[in-house]
C-alpha positions as CSV (number, residue, x, y, z in Angstrom):
1,X,-10.4,12.2,-31.3
2,X,-6.9,11.1,-32.1
3,X,-6.2,7.4,-31.4
4,X,-2.6,6.1,-30.9
5,X,-2.1,2.4,-30.7
6,X,1.1,0.8,-29.4
7,X,1.8,-2.9,-29.1
8,X,4.5,-4.2,-26.8
9,X,5.2,-7.9,-27.6
10,X,6.5,-10.4,-25.1
11,X,10.2,-9.8,-25.9
12,X,10.2,-6.1,-25.4
13,X,12.0,-4.9,-22.3
14,X,10.8,-2.8,-19.4
15,X,13.9,-2.4,-17.3
16,X,15.1,-5.8,-16.2
17,X,11.8,-7.5,-17.1
18,X,10.4,-8.6,-20.5
19,X,6.8,-7.7,-21.2
20,X,6.1,-11.4,-21.4
21,X,7.5,-11.9,-17.9
22,X,5.2,-9.2,-16.4
23,X,2.1,-10.8,-18.1
24,X,3.1,-14.3,-17.0
25,X,3.5,-13.0,-13.4
26,X,0.0,-11.5,-13.6
27,X,-1.5,-14.7,-15.0
28,X,0.1,-16.9,-12.3
29,X,-1.1,-14.5,-9.6
30,X,-4.7,-13.8,-10.6
31,X,-5.8,-15.1,-7.2
32,X,-3.5,-12.6,-5.5
33,X,-4.9,-9.8,-7.7
34,X,-8.4,-10.7,-6.7
35,X,-7.4,-10.8,-3.0
36,X,-5.9,-7.3,-3.3
37,X,-9.2,-6.0,-4.7
38,X,-11.0,-7.6,-1.7
39,X,-8.5,-5.9,0.7
40,X,-9.3,-2.5,-0.9
41,X,-12.9,-2.8,-2.1
42,X,-13.8,0.0,-4.5
43,X,-17.6,-0.4,-4.7
44,X,-20.6,-1.8,-2.9
45,X,-20.4,-4.8,-5.2
46,X,-16.8,-5.4,-3.9
47,X,-18.0,-5.1,-0.3
48,X,-20.8,-7.6,-0.7
49,X,-18.4,-10.1,-2.4
50,X,-15.5,-9.5,-0.1
51,X,-14.8,-13.2,0.3
52,X,-11.6,-14.2,-1.5
53,X,-13.5,-17.3,-2.8
54,X,-15.9,-15.2,-4.9
55,X,-15.5,-15.4,-8.6
56,X,-12.7,-13.3,-10.0
57,X,-12.9,-11.5,-13.3
58,X,-10.6,-12.8,-16.1
59,X,-7.3,-11.1,-16.7
60,X,-8.3,-10.7,-20.3
61,X,-11.0,-8.2,-19.2
62,X,-8.5,-6.0,-17.3
63,X,-7.9,-2.4,-18.3
64,X,-5.2,-0.1,-16.9
65,X,-6.1,3.6,-17.0
66,X,-3.8,6.6,-16.7
67,X,-4.6,10.2,-17.4
68,X,-2.6,13.2,-18.5
69,X,-4.5,16.4,-17.6
70,X,-4.4,20.1,-18.0
71,X,-3.6,20.5,-14.3
72,X,-3.6,18.8,-10.9
73,X,-5.8,21.2,-9.0
74,X,-9.0,19.5,-10.1
75,X,-12.3,21.3,-10.5
76,X,-14.5,21.8,-13.5
77,X,-11.8,23.5,-15.5
78,X,-9.4,20.4,-15.4
79,X,-9.6,18.2,-18.5
80,X,-8.0,14.8,-19.2
81,X,-6.7,15.6,-22.7
82,X,-5.0,12.2,-22.9
83,X,-6.5,8.9,-21.6
84,X,-4.2,6.0,-21.8
85,X,-5.5,2.4,-21.6
86,X,-3.5,-0.8,-21.5
87,X,-4.8,-4.4,-22.0
88,X,-3.2,-7.8,-21.8
89,X,-3.5,-9.6,-25.1
90,X,-2.1,-13.1,-25.1
91,X,1.5,-12.7,-23.8
92,X,1.8,-9.0,-24.8
93,X,0.4,-5.6,-23.8
94,X,-1.6,-3.3,-26.1
95,X,-1.9,0.4,-25.3
96,X,-4.5,2.7,-26.8
97,X,-4.3,6.4,-26.1
98,X,-7.2,8.7,-26.6
99,X,-6.0,12.3,-27.4
100,X,-8.3,15.2,-27.6
101,X,-6.9,17.6,-30.2
102,X,-8.6,20.6,-28.5
103,X,-10.8,21.4,-25.6
104,X,-13.9,21.3,-27.8
105,X,-13.3,17.6,-28.8
106,X,-13.6,16.2,-25.2
107,X,-17.1,14.7,-25.8
108,X,-15.9,12.8,-28.8
109,X,-12.9,11.6,-26.9
110,X,-15.0,10.3,-24.0
111,X,-17.5,8.6,-26.3
112,X,-14.7,6.8,-28.1
113,X,-13.2,5.7,-24.8
114,X,-16.5,4.3,-23.5
115,X,-17.1,2.4,-26.8
116,X,-13.6,0.8,-26.7
117,X,-14.0,-0.3,-23.1
118,X,-17.4,-2.0,-23.5
119,X,-16.0,-5.4,-22.7
120,X,-13.8,-4.3,-19.7
121,X,-14.5,-6.4,-16.6
122,X,-12.2,-4.7,-14.0
123,X,-9.9,-1.7,-13.7
124,X,-6.4,-1.0,-12.4
125,X,-5.0,2.4,-11.8
126,X,-2.2,4.0,-9.8
127,X,-3.7,6.7,-7.5
128,X,-6.9,6.4,-9.6
129,X,-9.3,6.1,-6.6
130,X,-8.6,9.7,-5.6
131,X,-7.6,11.3,-8.9
132,X,-8.0,9.5,-12.2
133,X,-11.5,7.9,-11.9
134,X,-13.2,10.8,-10.0
135,X,-11.8,13.2,-12.7
136,X,-13.1,11.0,-15.5
137,X,-16.5,10.6,-13.9
138,X,-16.7,14.4,-13.5
139,X,-15.8,14.9,-17.2
140,X,-18.5,12.4,-18.3
141,X,-21.1,14.2,-16.2
142,X,-19.9,17.6,-17.5
143,X,-20.5,16.4,-21.1
144,X,-23.9,14.8,-20.1
145,X,-22.6,11.2,-20.7
146,X,-23.5,8.3,-18.4
147,X,-20.6,7.1,-16.3
148,X,-20.2,3.5,-17.6
149,X,-17.9,1.9,-15.0
150,X,-19.5,2.4,-11.6
151,X,-20.1,-1.3,-11.3
152,X,-16.6,-2.5,-12.2
153,X,-14.2,-3.9,-9.6
154,X,-11.2,-1.5,-9.3
155,X,-7.8,-1.9,-7.8
156,X,-5.8,1.2,-7.0
157,X,-2.2,-0.2,-7.0
158,X,-0.9,2.7,-4.9
159,X,-2.4,1.2,-1.8
160,X,-0.6,-2.2,-1.8
161,X,2.5,-0.4,-3.1
162,X,2.6,1.7,0.0
163,X,2.4,-1.4,2.2
164,X,5.2,-3.2,0.4
165,X,7.7,-0.6,-0.6
166,X,7.3,2.8,1.0
167,X,9.7,2.0,3.9
168,X,12.4,0.4,1.9
169,X,15.9,1.9,2.1
170,X,16.8,4.6,-0.4
171,X,18.4,3.6,-3.7
172,X,20.8,5.5,-5.8
173,X,19.2,7.7,-8.4
174,X,18.2,11.3,-9.3
175,X,14.8,11.2,-7.6
176,X,14.8,13.7,-4.7
177,X,12.7,11.5,-2.5
178,X,13.7,7.9,-3.0
179,X,11.6,6.8,0.0
180,X,8.4,7.8,-1.7
181,X,6.0,5.6,-3.6
182,X,5.8,7.5,-6.8
183,X,5.6,5.3,-9.9
184,X,9.0,6.5,-11.1
185,X,10.7,5.4,-7.9
186,X,8.9,2.0,-7.9
187,X,9.9,1.1,-11.4
188,X,13.5,1.8,-10.5
189,X,13.3,-0.5,-7.5
190,X,11.3,-3.3,-9.0
191,X,12.7,-3.3,-12.5
192,X,15.8,-1.1,-12.6
193,X,14.1,1.2,-15.2
194,X,15.6,4.6,-15.5
195,X,13.8,6.9,-18.0
196,X,16.0,8.8,-20.3
197,X,14.6,12.1,-21.8
198,X,11.3,11.7,-19.9
199,X,9.1,14.8,-19.8
200,X,8.6,16.2,-16.2
201,X,5.0,16.0,-15.1
202,X,4.8,19.8,-14.5
203,X,5.6,20.4,-18.2
204,X,2.9,18.2,-19.6
205,X,0.0,20.7,-19.4
206,X,2.1,23.5,-21.1
207,X,2.9,21.1,-24.0
208,X,-0.8,20.4,-24.5
209,X,-1.7,24.1,-24.4
210,X,1.0,24.8,-27.1
211,X,-0.4,21.9,-29.2
212,X,-3.9,23.3,-28.9
213,X,-2.7,26.7,-30.0
214,X,-0.5,25.8,-33.0
215,X,-1.4,22.2,-33.9
216,X,2.2,21.0,-33.8
217,X,2.2,17.6,-32.3
218,X,6.0,17.1,-31.8
219,X,6.0,18.3,-28.2
220,X,3.4,15.6,-27.3
221,X,5.5,12.7,-28.5
222,X,7.3,12.6,-25.1
223,X,4.0,13.0,-23.3
224,X,2.6,9.9,-25.1
225,X,5.7,7.9,-24.2
226,X,5.5,9.1,-20.6
227,X,1.9,7.9,-20.4
228,X,2.8,4.5,-22.0
229,X,5.6,3.9,-19.5
230,X,3.2,4.7,-16.7
231,X,0.7,2.2,-17.9
232,X,3.3,-0.6,-18.2
233,X,4.8,0.3,-14.8
234,X,1.4,0.1,-13.2
235,X,1.0,-3.4,-14.6
236,X,4.5,-4.3,-13.2
237,X,3.6,-3.0,-9.7
238,X,0.3,-4.8,-9.8
239,X,1.9,-8.1,-10.9
240,X,4.6,-8.0,-8.2
241,X,2.1,-7.1,-5.4
242,X,-0.3,-9.9,-6.6
243,X,2.6,-12.4,-6.7
244,X,3.5,-11.6,-3.1
245,X,-0.1,-12.1,-1.9
246,X,-0.5,-15.3,-3.9
247,X,2.8,-17.0,-2.9
248,X,3.1,-15.7,0.6
249,X,6.1,-14.7,2.6
250,X,8.5,-17.0,0.8
251,X,8.2,-14.7,-2.2
252,X,9.3,-11.6,-0.3
253,X,12.7,-10.4,-1.2
254,X,13.1,-7.9,1.6
255,X,11.9,-7.6,5.2
256,X,9.7,-4.6,4.4
257,X,7.9,-6.7,1.8
258,X,7.2,-9.4,4.3
259,X,6.0,-6.8,6.9
260,X,3.7,-5.2,4.2
261,X,2.4,-8.6,3.3
262,X,1.4,-9.2,6.9
263,X,-0.6,-6.0,6.9
264,X,-2.4,-7.0,3.7
265,X,-3.3,-10.4,5.3
266,X,-4.6,-8.5,8.3
267,X,-7.0,-6.6,5.9
268,X,-8.1,-10.0,4.6
269,X,-8.8,-11.2,8.2
270,X,-6.0,-13.9,7.9
271,X,-4.5,-13.5,11.3
272,X,-2.3,-16.7,11.0
273,X,-0.8,-15.6,7.7
274,X,-0.2,-12.1,9.1
275,X,1.6,-13.4,12.2
276,X,3.8,-15.7,10.0
277,X,4.8,-12.7,7.9
278,X,5.5,-10.5,11.0
279,X,7.7,-13.3,12.6
280,X,9.6,-13.7,9.4
281,X,10.1,-9.9,9.0
282,X,11.4,-9.7,12.5
283,X,13.9,-12.5,12.0
284,X,15.0,-11.0,8.7
285,X,15.5,-7.6,10.3
286,X,17.6,-9.1,13.0
287,X,19.9,-10.7,10.4
288,X,20.5,-7.5,8.5
289,X,20.6,-5.2,11.5
290,X,17.5,-3.1,10.9
291,X,16.1,-2.3,14.4
292,X,13.3,-0.1,13.1
293,X,11.9,-2.9,10.9
294,X,12.4,-5.5,13.7
295,X,10.6,-3.3,16.2
296,X,7.6,-2.6,13.9
297,X,7.3,-6.3,13.0
298,X,7.4,-7.4,16.7
299,X,4.9,-4.7,17.6
300,X,2.4,-5.9,15.0
301,X,3.0,-9.5,15.9
302,X,2.3,-8.8,19.6
303,X,-0.9,-6.8,18.8
304,X,-2.1,-9.7,16.6
305,X,-1.3,-12.3,19.2
306,X,-3.1,-10.2,21.9
307,X,-6.2,-9.9,19.7
308,X,-6.2,-13.6,19.2
309,X,-6.1,-14.2,23.0
310,X,-2.5,-15.6,23.1
311,X,-1.5,-13.4,25.9
312,X,1.8,-15.2,26.8
313,X,2.9,-15.2,23.2
314,X,2.2,-11.5,23.0
315,X,4.2,-10.8,26.1
316,X,7.2,-12.7,24.7
317,X,7.0,-10.5,21.5
318,X,6.9,-7.3,23.6
319,X,9.9,-8.6,25.6
320,X,11.8,-9.3,22.3
321,X,11.0,-5.8,21.2
322,X,12.4,-4.3,24.4
323,X,15.5,-6.4,24.0
324,X,16.2,-4.9,20.6
325,X,18.6,-2.0,20.5
326,X,17.8,1.2,18.7
327,X,14.0,0.9,19.1
328,X,12.1,4.2,18.9
329,X,11.1,5.7,22.3
330,X,7.4,5.5,21.5
331,X,7.6,1.8,20.9
332,X,9.6,1.2,24.0
333,X,6.9,3.0,26.0
334,X,4.1,1.0,24.4
335,X,6.0,-2.3,25.0
336,X,6.7,-1.5,28.7
337,X,3.1,-0.5,29.2
338,X,1.8,-3.7,27.6
339,X,4.2,-5.8,29.7
340,X,3.3,-4.0,32.9
341,X,-0.3,-4.7,32.4
342,X,0.5,-8.3,31.6
343,X,2.6,-8.8,34.8
344,X,0.2,-6.9,37.0
345,X,-3.1,-8.4,35.9
346,X,-2.3,-11.8,34.4
347,X,1.0,-13.1,35.7
348,X,0.5,-11.3,39.1
349,X,4.2,-10.5,39.2
350,X,3.9,-7.1,40.8
351,X,7.7,-6.6,41.2
352,X,8.3,-7.1,37.5
353,X,5.5,-4.7,36.6
354,X,6.9,-2.1,39.0
355,X,10.4,-2.4,37.4
356,X,8.9,-1.8,34.0
357,X,7.0,1.3,35.2
358,X,10.1,2.7,36.8
359,X,12.0,2.2,33.6
360,X,9.3,4.0,31.7
361,X,9.4,6.9,34.1
362,X,13.1,7.3,33.7
363,X,12.6,8.3,30.1
364,X,10.9,11.4,28.7
365,X,7.1,11.0,28.7
366,X,4.2,13.1,27.7
367,X,2.0,14.4,30.5
368,X,-0.8,11.9,29.9
369,X,1.5,8.9,29.8
370,X,3.5,10.1,32.8
371,X,0.3,10.6,34.8
372,X,-0.9,7.1,33.9
373,X,2.5,5.6,34.8
374,X,2.5,7.3,38.2
375,X,-1.0,6.0,39.0
376,X,0.1,2.5,38.0
377,X,3.2,2.7,40.2
378,X,1.2,3.8,43.2
379,X,-1.2,0.9,42.7
380,X,1.6,-1.6,42.3
381,X,3.3,-0.4,45.5
382,X,0.1,-0.9,47.5
383,X,-0.2,-4.4,46.0
384,X,3.4,-5.2,47.0
385,X,2.7,-4.1,50.5
386,X,-0.3,-6.3,50.8
387,X,1.7,-9.2,49.3
388,X,4.6,-8.8,51.8
389,X,5.0,-11.7,54.4
390,X,3.3,-10.9,57.7
391,X,1.3,-8.1,56.4
392,X,-1.9,-7.4,58.3
393,X,-3.9,-6.4,55.3
394,X,-5.4,-9.5,53.5
395,X,-4.3,-10.1,49.9
396,X,-7.6,-9.0,48.4
397,X,-7.5,-6.6,45.6
398,X,-10.8,-5.1,44.5
399,X,-9.3,-2.3,42.4
400,X,-10.3,-2.2,38.8
401,X,-7.8,-2.9,36.0
């Protein structure tokens, strides 16, 4: 097995950030990192210790893992010819890469990896829950080696990244899908890093196959650098997400970050924190003229308030959503339906409820929603007749909600 060690000291740059800044951010936000692991538990041990007050592993035991493989299809024929690992050492980052010089050396590679990671206490990956770790576990099993990390807490940084940054506005750059949450897009957004001369992912397997045939390692130089940058960028994404959770909505730089933070707090059963984030995201969106963000924030705020039994506050949030221009039709329908239910069954304002139903019927609706709205309109009209002055029918409504 070929071992490649690289040390990035505190003054080295990763886009706009120094390596030391990323490490400092992680150390200051260890509580947020632990909370993210509780929000996305990776093992039965995580589930049983889901409380944020549970003891968190030290940052010194953290290991970031990223693989370069012979293909993305998976299956028994896919090998991880390069396993990159990054650790925080003091105020710097050390990377060790385990390279198998051929297919027949995989067992030695995995044994060296397991030996080096003996003192690891928790793992961080990017899309590792569905790809990297399952593939590694399969390769250990294929070589009749025990999988050594089933008990370790693991954070897949892709999940919080999707909450915080997937819906951000597109930024300039060559990536064909700037709204995605790929690691290359995230490092541009968070640190302004633009890779020069980076090897495309689809070329990586072919470079290894060539190396396995002729033994010339020069084509793998760019692969090793690609893997190293991925490891450091994963640390950057983890540090920024942890800082957001630890410091709260005041640390959010954009409305979408605040909205995503509210969704993370909901996963942690912190309803008050989530509602604070949603209200702030809605206010931010109003200031920058982003109706889609404002509508989503108000919708989530209303749903949280309704779950908490604050019916009047939820109704006010639905009304604010309806008053926002440019709201998607599906959200307008949901808001009108929620307000119609509120006015009919709580406020007993049948006229206001009828107006909302008529507004909903004036817009395109699916068959099911139109049928429900027609039934609600008929029921409201009967109630209005009973409520009319001088009506002979007593004001007694025994119809179910």
